[in-house]
C-alpha positions as a LaTeX table, in Angstrom:
\begin{tabular}{lrrr}
\hline
Residue & $x$ (\AA) & $y$ (\AA) & $z$ (\AA) \\
\hline
Met1 & 0.00 & 0.00 & 0.00 \\
Glu2 & 2.80 & 2.32 & 0.90 \\
Thr3 & 4.58 & 1.44 & $-2.35$ \\
Gln4 & 1.43 & 2.32 & $-4.30$ \\
Ser5 & 1.22 & 5.73 & $-2.57$ \\
Ile6 & 4.83 & 6.53 & $-3.39$ \\
Leu7 & 4.22 & 5.49 & $-7.01$ \\
Asn8 & 1.19 & 7.78 & $-7.22$ \\
Val9 & 3.24 & 10.69 & $-5.85$ \\
Val10 & 5.99 & 10.04 & $-8.41$ \\
Ile11 & 3.43 & 9.87 & $-11.24$ \\
Ala12 & 1.87 & 13.14 & $-10.06$ \\
Ile13 & 5.27 & 14.87 & $-9.93$ \\
Val14 & 6.16 & 13.61 & $-13.41$ \\
Ala15 & 2.80 & 14.77 & $-14.76$ \\
Leu16 & 3.19 & 18.22 & $-13.20$ \\
Gly17 & 6.74 & 18.42 & $-14.49$ \\
Ser18 & 5.56 & 17.53 & $-18.00$ \\
Val19 & 2.89 & 20.23 & $-17.90$ \\
Ala20 & 5.39 & 22.78 & $-16.64$ \\
Leu21 & 7.91 & 21.76 & $-19.31$ \\
Leu22 & 5.24 & 22.02 & $-22.02$ \\
Phe23 & 4.25 & 25.47 & $-20.73$ \\
Trp24 & 7.82 & 26.75 & $-20.80$ \\
Leu25 & 8.45 & 25.25 & $-24.24$ \\
Arg26 & 5.36 & 27.01 & $-25.61$ \\
Ala27 & 6.42 & 30.27 & $-23.92$ \\
Leu28 & 9.90 & 29.91 & $-25.41$ \\
Ile29 & 8.49 & 29.26 & $-28.91$ \\
Tyr30 & 6.17 & 32.27 & $-28.57$ \\
Tyr31 & 9.05 & 34.49 & $-27.45$ \\
Tyr32 & 11.30 & 33.50 & $-30.35$ \\
Ser33 & 8.40 & 33.78 & $-32.80$ \\
Arg34 & 7.71 & 37.36 & $-31.63$ \\
Arg35 & 11.41 & 38.14 & $-31.79$ \\
Gln36 & 11.66 & 36.80 & $-35.33$ \\
Asn37 & 8.59 & 38.82 & $-36.42$ \\
Arg38 & 10.12 & 41.99 & $-34.94$ \\
Phe39 & 13.30 & 41.26 & $-36.82$ \\
Lys40 & 11.40 & 40.79 & $-40.08$ \\
Arg41 & 9.52 & 44.08 & $-39.54$ \\
Ala42 & 12.78 & 45.88 & $-38.81$ \\
Val43 & 14.31 & 44.48 & $-42.01$ \\
Ala44 & 11.23 & 45.53 & $-43.99$ \\
Glu45 & 11.33 & 49.04 & $-42.52$ \\
Asp46 & 15.02 & 49.30 & $-43.34$ \\
Glu47 & 14.27 & 48.25 & $-46.92$ \\
Ile48 & 11.53 & 50.86 & $-47.20$ \\
Ser49 & 13.83 & 53.49 & $-45.68$ \\
Ser50 & 16.62 & 52.49 & $-48.07$ \\
Tyr51 & 14.24 & 52.72 & $-51.03$ \\
His52 & 13.14 & 56.17 & $-49.93$ \\
Asn53 & 16.72 & 57.29 & $-49.44$ \\
Glu54 & 17.60 & 56.02 & $-52.90$ \\
Glu55 & 14.89 & 58.25 & $-54.33$ \\
Glu56 & 16.21 & 61.19 & $-52.34$ \\
Ile57 & 19.71 & 60.81 & $-53.77$ \\
Phe58 & 18.48 & 62.46 & $-56.95$ \\
Thr59 & 17.08 & 65.59 & $-55.30$ \\
Ile60 & 18.92 & 68.88 & $-55.29$ \\
Thr61 & 19.75 & 70.15 & $-51.83$ \\
Gly62 & 17.43 & 73.04 & $-51.07$ \\
Asn63 & 17.55 & 73.36 & $-47.29$ \\
Leu64 & 20.85 & 75.28 & $-47.11$ \\
Val65 & 19.33 & 78.77 & $-46.97$ \\
Lys66 & 21.75 & 81.67 & $-47.31$ \\
Glu67 & 20.75 & 84.60 & $-45.10$ \\
Phe68 & 21.39 & 88.31 & $-45.54$ \\
Thr69 & 20.84 & 90.96 & $-42.87$ \\
Asp70 & 20.32 & 94.61 & $-43.72$ \\
Val71 & 21.23 & 93.96 & $-47.35$ \\
Pro72 & 18.73 & 95.42 & $-49.86$ \\
Leu73 & 17.17 & 92.73 & $-52.05$ \\
Thr74 & 17.65 & 94.94 & $-55.07$ \\
Asn75 & 21.41 & 94.61 & $-54.71$ \\
Asn76 & 21.11 & 91.10 & $-56.13$ \\
Tyr77 & 17.75 & 90.96 & $-57.91$ \\
Val78 & 15.74 & 92.93 & $-60.43$ \\
Ile79 & 12.09 & 92.82 & $-59.32$ \\
Gln80 & 9.51 & 92.43 & $-62.08$ \\
Asp81 & 5.98 & 93.78 & $-62.01$ \\
Thr82 & 4.35 & 90.34 & $-62.30$ \\
Leu83 & 2.34 & 89.57 & $-59.17$ \\
Leu84 & 2.11 & 85.80 & $-58.54$ \\
Gly85 & 0.00 & 85.96 & $-55.40$ \\
Arg86 & $-1.08$ & 88.12 & $-52.49$ \\
Gly87 & $-2.09$ & 87.49 & $-48.89$ \\
Ser88 & $-2.93$ & 89.59 & $-45.87$ \\
Ser89 & 0.70 & 90.11 & $-44.89$ \\
Ala90 & 2.75 & 88.92 & $-47.90$ \\
His91 & 2.86 & 88.98 & $-51.66$ \\
Val92 & 4.88 & 87.03 & $-54.23$ \\
Val93 & 6.61 & 88.53 & $-57.27$ \\
Ile94 & 9.23 & 87.43 & $-59.79$ \\
Gly95 & 12.86 & 88.42 & $-59.24$ \\
Val96 & 15.70 & 88.01 & $-61.74$ \\
Ser97 & 19.15 & 87.33 & $-60.37$ \\
Lys98 & 21.65 & 89.96 & $-61.54$ \\
Lys99 & 24.41 & 87.39 & $-61.39$ \\
Ser100 & 22.87 & 84.36 & $-63.14$ \\
Gln101 & 19.86 & 85.93 & $-64.90$ \\
Arg102 & 17.72 & 83.11 & $-63.49$ \\
Arg103 & 14.16 & 83.86 & $-62.40$ \\
Tyr104 & 12.93 & 83.18 & $-58.86$ \\
Ala105 & 9.73 & 83.62 & $-56.90$ \\
Ile106 & 10.25 & 86.17 & $-54.14$ \\
Lys107 & 7.87 & 86.27 & $-51.18$ \\
Ala108 & 7.86 & 89.70 & $-49.56$ \\
Val109 & 6.57 & 89.73 & $-45.97$ \\
Asp110 & 5.54 & 92.94 & $-44.21$ \\
Thr111 & 6.78 & 92.39 & $-40.65$ \\
Ser112 & 5.41 & 95.74 & $-39.43$ \\
His113 & 2.16 & 93.87 & $-38.71$ \\
Val114 & 1.91 & 92.71 & $-35.11$ \\
Asn115 & 2.58 & 88.98 & $-34.55$ \\
Ile116 & 3.54 & 88.27 & $-38.17$ \\
Ala117 & 7.30 & 87.71 & $-38.26$ \\
Trp118 & 7.30 & 84.62 & $-36.01$ \\
Lys119 & 4.99 & 82.73 & $-38.39$ \\
Tyr120 & 7.37 & 83.17 & $-41.31$ \\
Glu121 & 10.42 & 82.47 & $-39.16$ \\
Arg122 & 8.77 & 79.15 & $-38.26$ \\
Glu123 & 8.01 & 78.47 & $-41.93$ \\
Leu124 & 11.68 & 79.05 & $-42.78$ \\
Asp125 & 12.85 & 76.77 & $-39.97$ \\
Ile126 & 10.54 & 74.02 & $-41.21$ \\
Leu127 & 11.63 & 74.40 & $-44.83$ \\
Arg128 & 15.25 & 74.07 & $-43.74$ \\
Leu129 & 14.44 & 70.51 & $-42.72$ \\
Thr130 & 12.89 & 69.52 & $-46.04$ \\
Asp131 & 14.79 & 68.24 & $-49.06$ \\
His132 & 12.42 & 66.78 & $-51.62$ \\
Thr133 & 11.64 & 67.20 & $-55.32$ \\
Asn134 & 7.96 & 67.82 & $-54.61$ \\
Ile135 & 8.42 & 70.45 & $-51.87$ \\
Ile136 & 9.11 & 74.10 & $-52.68$ \\
Arg137 & 12.72 & 75.18 & $-52.09$ \\
Val138 & 13.97 & 78.33 & $-50.42$ \\
Tyr139 & 17.45 & 79.48 & $-51.48$ \\
Glu140 & 17.96 & 82.84 & $-49.75$ \\
Met141 & 16.37 & 84.99 & $-47.08$ \\
Tyr142 & 16.81 & 88.74 & $-46.61$ \\
Arg143 & 16.13 & 90.32 & $-43.20$ \\
Leu144 & 15.32 & 94.03 & $-43.13$ \\
Pro145 & 13.87 & 96.11 & $-40.27$ \\
Thr146 & 10.25 & 95.88 & $-41.49$ \\
Ala147 & 10.37 & 93.11 & $-44.09$ \\
Leu148 & 11.48 & 89.58 & $-44.85$ \\
Tyr149 & 12.17 & 88.34 & $-48.37$ \\
Phe150 & 12.22 & 84.65 & $-49.29$ \\
Val151 & 13.93 & 83.77 & $-52.57$ \\
Met152 & 12.31 & 80.53 & $-53.76$ \\
Glu153 & 12.17 & 78.36 & $-56.86$ \\
Leu154 & 9.74 & 79.70 & $-59.42$ \\
Cys155 & 6.73 & 77.58 & $-60.41$ \\
Thr156 & 5.02 & 78.82 & $-63.55$ \\
Gly157 & 2.28 & 76.23 & $-64.02$ \\
Gly158 & $-0.17$ & 77.67 & $-61.49$ \\
His159 & $-1.86$ & 75.80 & $-58.65$ \\
Leu160 & $-4.07$ & 72.74 & $-59.07$ \\
Gly161 & $-7.24$ & 74.79 & $-58.60$ \\
Gln162 & $-6.32$ & 76.81 & $-61.68$ \\
Val163 & $-5.36$ & 73.67 & $-63.59$ \\
Leu164 & $-8.75$ & 72.11 & $-62.76$ \\
Lys165 & $-10.62$ & 75.14 & $-64.11$ \\
Gln166 & $-8.83$ & 74.78 & $-67.44$ \\
Gln167 & $-10.24$ & 71.27 & $-67.99$ \\
Asn168 & $-13.21$ & 70.96 & $-70.35$ \\
Asp169 & $-15.14$ & 68.56 & $-68.11$ \\
Gly170 & $-13.99$ & 70.15 & $-64.84$ \\
Cys171 & $-11.88$ & 67.22 & $-63.66$ \\
Leu172 & $-8.47$ & 65.71 & $-64.40$ \\
Asp173 & $-7.61$ & 62.68 & $-66.43$ \\
Gln174 & $-7.24$ & 59.72 & $-64.02$ \\
Asp175 & $-3.63$ & 58.96 & $-65.00$ \\
Leu176 & $-2.57$ & 62.56 & $-64.54$ \\
Ala177 & $-4.44$ & 62.84 & $-61.22$ \\
Arg178 & $-2.75$ & 59.64 & $-60.03$ \\
Thr179 & 0.63 & 61.10 & $-60.91$ \\
Tyr180 & 0.01 & 64.30 & $-58.96$ \\
Ile181 & $-1.45$ & 62.48 & $-55.97$ \\
Gly182 & 1.51 & 60.09 & $-55.87$ \\
Gln183 & 3.97 & 62.98 & $-55.87$ \\
Ile184 & 2.18 & 64.71 & $-52.99$ \\
Cys185 & 2.09 & 61.40 & $-51.11$ \\
Arg186 & 5.87 & 61.21 & $-51.38$ \\
Ala187 & 6.21 & 64.84 & $-50.28$ \\
Leu188 & 4.04 & 64.20 & $-47.21$ \\
Phe189 & 5.92 & 61.00 & $-46.39$ \\
His190 & 9.11 & 63.06 & $-46.39$ \\
Cys191 & 7.54 & 65.74 & $-44.17$ \\
His192 & 6.17 & 63.23 & $-41.68$ \\
Ser193 & 9.48 & 61.37 & $-41.52$ \\
Gln194 & 11.07 & 64.70 & $-40.50$ \\
Gly195 & 8.43 & 65.31 & $-37.81$ \\
Ile196 & 6.59 & 67.95 & $-39.83$ \\
Val197 & 2.82 & 68.13 & $-40.34$ \\
His198 & 1.64 & 70.53 & $-43.08$ \\
Arg199 & $-1.92$ & 71.08 & $-41.82$ \\
Asp200 & $-3.17$ & 72.94 & $-44.91$ \\
Val201 & $-2.98$ & 70.57 & $-47.90$ \\
Lys202 & $-5.33$ & 71.95 & $-50.58$ \\
Leu203 & $-5.42$ & 72.71 & $-54.32$ \\
Gln204 & $-4.09$ & 76.25 & $-53.86$ \\
Asn205 & $-1.02$ & 74.98 & $-51.98$ \\
Ile206 & 0.04 & 72.55 & $-54.69$ \\
Leu207 & 1.86 & 74.26 & $-57.59$ \\
Leu208 & 3.05 & 72.96 & $-60.94$ \\
Glu209 & 6.65 & 73.76 & $-61.74$ \\
Ser210 & 5.78 & 74.51 & $-65.39$ \\
Asn211 & 3.02 & 74.11 & $-67.98$ \\
Gly212 & 4.55 & 70.92 & $-69.37$ \\
Arg213 & 2.68 & 67.62 & $-69.28$ \\
Asp214 & 5.46 & 66.02 & $-67.22$ \\
Ala215 & 5.77 & 68.93 & $-64.76$ \\
Gln216 & 6.30 & 68.02 & $-61.12$ \\
Val217 & 3.98 & 69.32 & $-58.44$ \\
Lys218 & 5.35 & 71.29 & $-55.47$ \\
Leu219 & 3.86 & 71.47 & $-52.00$ \\
Val220 & 3.99 & 75.09 & $-50.74$ \\
Asp221 & 2.91 & 77.40 & $-47.90$ \\
Phe222 & 4.17 & 75.88 & $-44.67$ \\
Gly223 & 2.87 & 78.82 & $-42.61$ \\
Asn224 & 0.37 & 76.60 & $-40.78$ \\
Ser225 & 2.81 & 73.71 & $-40.36$ \\
Ala226 & 4.08 & 72.40 & $-37.07$ \\
Arg227 & 6.77 & 70.10 & $-35.68$ \\
Phe228 & 5.51 & 67.04 & $-33.86$ \\
Ser229 & 6.87 & 64.17 & $-31.79$ \\
Leu230 & 5.46 & 61.52 & $-29.46$ \\
Asn231 & 5.71 & 64.03 & $-26.62$ \\
Thr232 & 3.72 & 66.74 & $-28.44$ \\
Leu233 & 0.86 & 64.61 & $-29.76$ \\
Pro234 & $-2.02$ & 64.99 & $-30.05$ \\
Leu235 & $-2.01$ & 68.42 & $-31.68$ \\
Arg236 & $-4.88$ & 70.68 & $-30.61$ \\
Lys237 & $-4.74$ & 73.96 & $-32.54$ \\
Ile238 & $-7.47$ & 74.39 & $-35.16$ \\
Val239 & $-5.74$ & 75.54 & $-38.35$ \\
Gly240 & $-6.11$ & 74.93 & $-42.08$ \\
Thr241 & $-9.01$ & 75.23 & $-44.51$ \\
Thr242 & $-12.51$ & 74.16 & $-43.54$ \\
Tyr243 & $-13.42$ & 71.90 & $-46.48$ \\
Thr244 & $-10.08$ & 70.02 & $-46.48$ \\
Ala245 & $-9.49$ & 69.75 & $-42.71$ \\
Ala246 & $-9.90$ & 66.36 & $-41.02$ \\
Pro247 & $-12.71$ & 65.96 & $-38.45$ \\
Glu248 & $-10.10$ & 65.34 & $-35.75$ \\
Val249 & $-8.75$ & 68.87 & $-36.28$ \\
Phe250 & $-12.09$ & 70.34 & $-35.20$ \\
Lys251 & $-12.11$ & 67.94 & $-32.24$ \\
Gln252 & $-8.70$ & 69.41 & $-31.36$ \\
Glu253 & $-7.10$ & 65.99 & $-31.08$ \\
Tyr254 & $-5.13$ & 64.97 & $-34.15$ \\
Asp255 & $-1.73$ & 64.00 & $-35.52$ \\
Glu256 & 0.12 & 64.03 & $-38.86$ \\
Arg257 & $-2.54$ & 61.83 & $-40.44$ \\
Cys258 & $-4.71$ & 64.92 & $-40.86$ \\
Asp259 & $-2.61$ & 65.60 & $-43.97$ \\
Ile260 & $-3.72$ & 62.28 & $-45.47$ \\
Trp261 & $-7.38$ & 63.18 & $-45.00$ \\
Ser262 & $-6.75$ & 66.51 & $-46.72$ \\
Leu263 & $-4.97$ & 64.78 & $-49.59$ \\
Gly264 & $-7.99$ & 62.47 & $-49.94$ \\
Val265 & $-10.20$ & 65.54 & $-50.33$ \\
Val266 & $-7.81$ & 66.92 & $-52.96$ \\
Ala267 & $-7.92$ & 63.60 & $-54.84$ \\
Tyr268 & $-11.73$ & 63.59 & $-54.74$ \\
Ile269 & $-11.90$ & 67.12 & $-56.18$ \\
Leu270 & $-9.36$ & 66.36 & $-58.91$ \\
Leu271 & $-11.31$ & 63.31 & $-60.05$ \\
Ser272 & $-14.87$ & 64.62 & $-59.67$ \\
Gly273 & $-14.53$ & 68.39 & $-60.07$ \\
Arg274 & $-16.44$ & 69.13 & $-56.86$ \\
Arg275 & $-15.89$ & 69.13 & $-53.12$ \\
Pro276 & $-16.98$ & 66.13 & $-51.05$ \\
Phe277 & $-19.68$ & 66.38 & $-48.35$ \\
Glu278 & $-21.52$ & 69.12 & $-50.23$ \\
Ser279 & $-24.94$ & 68.79 & $-51.91$ \\
\hline
\end{tabular}
């Protein structure tokens, strides 16, 4: 009887040991499986990053902005009468370099207005971080007592709103629209990878570099943009344009994905010729 009791105890210990061993083996397999999956994701992300960097090799560096203080703009540029655009505190004209005879877009900012200069200083700081074919480039900046001048690349093809109005049926060919949308996607990917959210993606802020069929689009006007990180999210300031802003912006709890919503609205307008969510 005593022998049988001892045997039962031994069998119970062996059974418990087997269960424990099985548990630890399954835990070990799960751990290494998770570790392998993380490794695969890391490799995939590296491949994507490498692919993106390969694309960027062919861009021309545009974030090395040369600054001039108390130097008149007219020392280096001849200003033409052509007005490219006007806002409440800035206007854009064409300037011709006296040295190279190349034409540039020059944004003139009236800093005599209260609380204006900081916005354009922030825009310049953000543009310093960008280096992409589909993002407008700033080459020089002139600081004067009551004005700032940004010397930028000149885009002569107009903005996408103007391009859309020129179409006979009021919307773009699907292949052309896909090309433009893809280019802006790449521009936004670059911005987001640098911790920049644009916050005002719309037709008027997407320019064509020329009137050619193969012209590249350029994302412009980073005046409403912001830097973001894990510590600063969610963003809460309501900025942008009403019909392109994501619902989360009005809820004052959003992140960089608000740009993707806005791009979706742009895509809808390009393909249909009208704004979404309107009767």
